[in-house]
MARTI-662552 format. One record per residue (C-alpha): x, y, z. Coordinates in steps of 0.02 Angstrom, whole numbers, plus 50000, padded with zeros to 5 digits. Each point is the difference from the previous one (the first is absolute). Layout:
! MARTI-662552
XYZ...
! end
This chain:
! MARTI-662552
549095433455388500015004349814499815018149946500075008449831501245014549992500535012949872501805006049995499935018149941501845000249952500184985149884498164997849954499914981850058498344993450065500374985650118499214989050133501004999550162499914991050167499715013350134499484999350184498134999950035499535017750056499485003750179498325008950025500145016350098498605008550095498495003049889500554987149871499614982049953501114986449930499094992649850500414983649914499775004449818498924989049890499985010649842500675016749942499645010249844501385006849888499645017849945500235001949813500115018950025500965005150155501114984750015500394999549815500595018150008501124995950150500784985149912500275009449837500825014450095501144987850092500534991949837500605016649926501865003950007500595014950103499785012049855498244993649969499565001650183500675017850001499005004949846498394993150073500245008550171500795017249975499345005150172501124987150083501485005249893499835017750067500004993550179501594990049966500885015149922499515011150146500694987350122501604998249899500305018850013499694999250187500864983850051501164995449858499894988349851500644983950079498855000850151498515004149890500344986049876500184987550142498345005850075499114999149831500624982449965499524994750175498225005949973499904990649835500714984550084498564999050125498794985949958498245005649960498534989450054498744998649858498134998150019498565009350082498444988949983499824982950082498924988650106500334986950131499774994250179500505008950160501254989450097500575012450133499465016950068500955014650075499245009850142498455010949975499144990449861498155000050049498844991749874501324988049935500474982550056501214986249957499294988749864498985014049919500015001649810500435017649943500345010849847501595010450017500535016449921501485011749995501705001649919501324993250118498674990250094498954988749886501584994149912500364984749896500634989050143499464984450093499695010950153499625018550013499745012450143498515011349964499305014650105498204998850059499315013949889500654990849847499154983650045498194995049974499204983450051499374989349857498144996049994499524981849978500184993049825501315012949946501524989649952501805005550019500325002149814498535011849981500475009550159501755002849931499185012249879499245010450141501325013850003499885002949813498114999650022500165013550133500965010949876498584998049876498745003150139500835016250055500035006649821498174995649981499555009150162500965015549946498885000949846498475001550116498824990049887498134998150028498914984849968499494999449817501395011449937501064995649849501804995550038501384996949873501554989950045501475003349885501254985650011499434982350041501534993050083499864993350178499615017150073498725004249866499084983450011499895001850189499405018149986498694995349870499314986250110499965011650152499065013449900498774987149938499734993350176499625017850056498565001349877500885009749862499904996649814501774995849947500904999949834501784993649989501265005649868501634991549953501214997149856500154981150030498584989149930500424986350126499645011850145498405005949918499474981849985500464996850183498975015150055498514993349904500184983150086499855009350167498345007549944500725017149955499775009949840501665004049915500605006949834501615002849906500885016850004499585004049819498154997550040500035009650163499305016849942498564993149896499574986950133500005013350134498745010549904498834985149990500324994250179499625017050077498645005849880501225013449941500105007650174501774994450039500644990450151499725006550176501634992650062501534993249911501274989050089501684999449912500834983450047501214998749854501884998050021500835010149864501075015449977498835005149860498845014950023498624991349903498994994150152499895017750070499485006949831498734986249971499245002650172499645018249958499184995549834498784987350074499645009950160498405009950026500035018250050500765001850176500424981450013501274993050121501564991249938501114989850117501704992849950500514984750100501244993549872501685007449952499605009649840500565015549908499315015350087500115014049872498245006650024499305007649839499375016750063498715004149866498824985350023500274998950188499605018650012498494999449886499214985650095500655006250170500604982550040500664994750170501604989749999500714990650149501594989750011499564985950119501294996550136500134981450033498664991550105499245013150112500245011950147501394993750114501174995549858501735007450028499515005350177501164990550118498895003850151498584990749913500954986249912501394996050124499365006750167498214993949977499135016650033498364999049907498995014949938498275002850078498654991849895498895015550007501365010749920500884987649883498754986849945501114990849878501804997850056501184988249910499614986850131498125001949979500194999749810500944983550021498574993450107498725005949871500884990749860500004983150088498175002650045499605002149814500964983949969498974991150133498395006249917500604993649829499955017849931501875000549969500694984949907501894999049984500274981549963499865002649809501345013650014501374987750054501134995949853501554993150089500494991550162501794997650058500624992150161501065012050103501584990349956499705004549816499445017850033501355007849891499114992349849498465010350041501005015849967500614993249834498164999049955499465017450056501545008649924499674991549832501554989149998498934984449974498985007849859498354993050061498375008450047499615001750185498785008150120499924994150180501664992250054499964991350169501374992950110499554984750103500784992550156500344982250057499074997550164501064985050052501595010549993499145013750098499524987650135501834995350023500415018450023498605001550128500734985550099501715008350009499165016150059499104990750139501694993950062500605018050017501264999149858499855012149856501665003149919500954997349840501804994050022501345004549874501384987849953501805004049952500095014850120501745004150061500014998850191501095010950111500244988450149501285011050086498815014750006499265004550170498645010649920498614988549940498745011649918498144998549975499125013749902498195005450021499405009049844500554998649819499375016049921500845012949891501135007150136500614982650046500374995049821500685016449935501005006250148500364988850148500094982149936501285004049863501095007350138499774985850125500324986749868501815005749985500385000650187500864983450039499685001550187498124998349971499214983149957498345001849908498834986950074498175004149970498905013649927498125002850013498645010449919498154998450036499604995649819501454987849986500365005149820501265013850034500874989650134500214986049874500725011849870501175008750122500514983850083500554992349837500805016149935501055004250154500454982650061498894996650151499794982250059498105001049998498505011549969498345000250091498405010150018500024998350190500925012550110499854987650145500984987149900501475012449999499775005950179499934982250069501464993249899501354995250126501315001249863499655018749983500725012050128499725016549909498425007349924499895013849869498285008249997499655007849829498105000350004498795014849995500185012650140498464995350100500664982450033501755005050057499715001650187499024983850020501324990249905501425008250097499204994850165499694982249937501794998349937500745006550163498894988150099500694985949892501775005350052500475006049825501085014849954498955012349900500285011849856498445009849956499845011749854499425017450053498915005150086500214990550162498185003650045498605011349937499265005250168500515002050182499124984450064500954989249875501635008250049499644997150184499694981549968501694998649913500885009450140499284988350131500484984649902501785006449975500235000850188499594981550019500964994549844501725005550050500854986249899499255005849835500585014949899498825011949910500395012449863498995010449877500335003649816500705017350033501314996449870500585017649959501065001650158501034985149936500415007949832501875003149971499545018249969499135000750170501504992150086501185012849922498845014150050499914993550179501904999050010500125017949937498895005650145500684987950131501025012450101498695013750005499795010350158498465009549944498214995149956499574995549821498795008049881499434987149871498825003649856499344984749907498985004249844499004985749924499185001049828498884985250042498825001249851498124998749991499104984050050498114998749970498885000250154499354982549960501744992350011500184988350150501455010150074498815014850018498784989750103500345003950185499434982650052501034990849869501505010549955499995012450144500095014949882501575007049922500775008250153499904984150102500324988549852501455008849912500535016250083500654989450145501514996549887500535018150000499655003250183501104984950040501415006849892500035016150101499914990050162501514990149938501015015949972499495007350168500214983550091498295000350084498135000149963499045016649996499215006950158498685011049916499265004349831498975013849922499264998549826499305011949871499024992649855499385006549833498124998449973499504982949934498595007149890499294982649972501544994749901501274996150136499954991950172501235008450119501444997149880500605017849969500775004550167501455008850083500474991150162501185007750128500774988350128500965005050156501294989250087500664999150178501675008349954499165014849916500154993349823498615003849876499454989049857498825005649863499164987649883499095007749852498984985649931499125005249839498844990849882499625014849886501605000149896500594992249838500574981950017501365002249870500965011250122501194991350124499114993850155501115004250149501205013650056500785002250172500875015850061500935000350166500725015450090501054998150157501505008550081500725007949843499634984549895498774997649858499544983649918498834997049853499404982649952499124998949831498884984849976501314988050070501085002849846501085014750049500635006450168500855016950018500875004550164500655017750028501125005650144501225014450015499775004249817500464982349947498754989749901500024981149990498834991249879499544981649996499034993349851499364982949954498534989349949498455002750103500154989750159498655001450133500784987150115498934984449982501464988049984501005007950141498514999350117499724981449971501874996550022499995009750163498454990750061500774983149956501595004950092499035004750157499124983149996501614990249972501025009150131498625003050125500285018749997498885015050019498595002849874500565009949846498805014250045499795004350185498254995750062499815017450072500135006849823498904986549922498615003450125500285018750010500015003049812498414989849979499165009550142500545016449922499024995949841498424998250104500415016450087500245008549830498254994649944499305006350165500885016749976499205002349829498294997950076500285009650161501055013849923501224999950146501644992950062499864981850052501224991450118500694983049951499884988450149
! end
């Protein structure tokens, strides 16, 4: 299918062929009929992308600080590579569209195939022939609402939310400053609600357009005098600022024309230097409207489909979307006159030349349209079970016995693992999948895979693939591991192996019946050259070890997916497993018990400031201090080992000091956490039919010990690891 993409590194806006996305649970696959180009949000994205590196840095000093902090912690080369990788990721443009449902994931009550819908959401209602959209960001279209009108529904919901925040009453006077798309929609909504509306704009063409829609509108230089007459010198009850300008004039004008104790709502991106004197004297209320209603930026609402109770949250973003299309059906919201341009998806890049001013022509509503005949051919290929994009001119490695299929093409895959795998000649890159298709297409082309797809099953059922790498989100790991083992594939899964005991049990059972397949987990640190030198230093020990592993993990907000116990497993299960495994590697066995002490969360943390003490069968003790309350600019990891007259200190996988009998040996080098060595070891085990790179007893035991650590926090006692 065709999809419009923005490259954040070189600024190019292009249309690419990508796999049709696969709808997950709670989502629908929609065949797009029309999508609206945002002259605000999308123009800012494109203009940022077109800046050179210095321009990007000047416009986002917050990101520059993050890069500098990481450079201090991990080194300049690693940081630069990571930064360029992020910029190289394609960005899907678009957030407002309409079309027809052609397939449904599980748990989609109220929706059916063939239904016409309006779609919302960045990353969902994108400019593409097909889009996967969650149920709370879909609303059925009433009869007589056409696709082109419905494509405006998301922008209408933004205007609707701003209007609701103003809390207007029937008969009140409402001013709308800025008569672009957002302003003209807001003015019509206010008028439909029984308010008396006056629009204000600099552009005489927009004033004329507002008048043609039955609205009163005046020029900026007439605004103050007209407002006096319009409100009988009382001032406006509510002012909606819908302008798009860095100027502070709209905020200042709003105060002048407002009545005493009026409400002012900014929905557009404007200067926000509030003049205190007049705002104080009139005791004005000012609200910065956030997108299109409650639920926005809440992943549990938008992605997981958890709606808010109607009695507590009357107007969510989904219900605002529904309200907008109802106004369209009642002919109270007319968007057809707002359409200034239409471009077929193949010519979508021209739309951005219009909204960024490159074409030097006036515009308002810019729509992308889609060829239904082409879409039907895509639908036929989907019905045959084929949904992949094949890449030509890919160098094959026919002698390789490791034929790799990758599930997941996110940031970790692109920034860390795939650059490593690409340079291992023993591994042949066959296929890669991601549920949206877009990232698989980008990664497949970039790293030299034979094909990309949005279907995991396409990879799992490919007879030419004998090895699967699972790089998806944590909650899907165990299910995909079991599926891959059942398909007689060797499996590499990025940590964690599982996020609860029942998932781990399912994997253990499947391993017993899949004795021809090898399994390993992305516990890469044990494969680092520094780790191997440290292990050799301790190899002839006759006493138990004491290992202290301090981790400056850094703060992660509670709404991040890794903090969600059902999705990421939490930080102990999701990341601290790395450090427990490293100690298990040095000891040569998994822990047998754990006790944990935790700092109070105080509403800011979620069990991510902890000191975990592990005991081992030989009497060794391992302590992992995992802390999220430090400064990220400080190095992340430090390991100290004491044993039999020996001391070893490993600093952030850059420097290893080993002390014995007064002699000190120091090894320094670029940071190496062992990703390449682990994949080489795994490939060797597959080729030679040897033992798995990490003993299963340690894979299972380390994972189980993370669950025991969480239990210890809550019980306050020592927990055995079974």
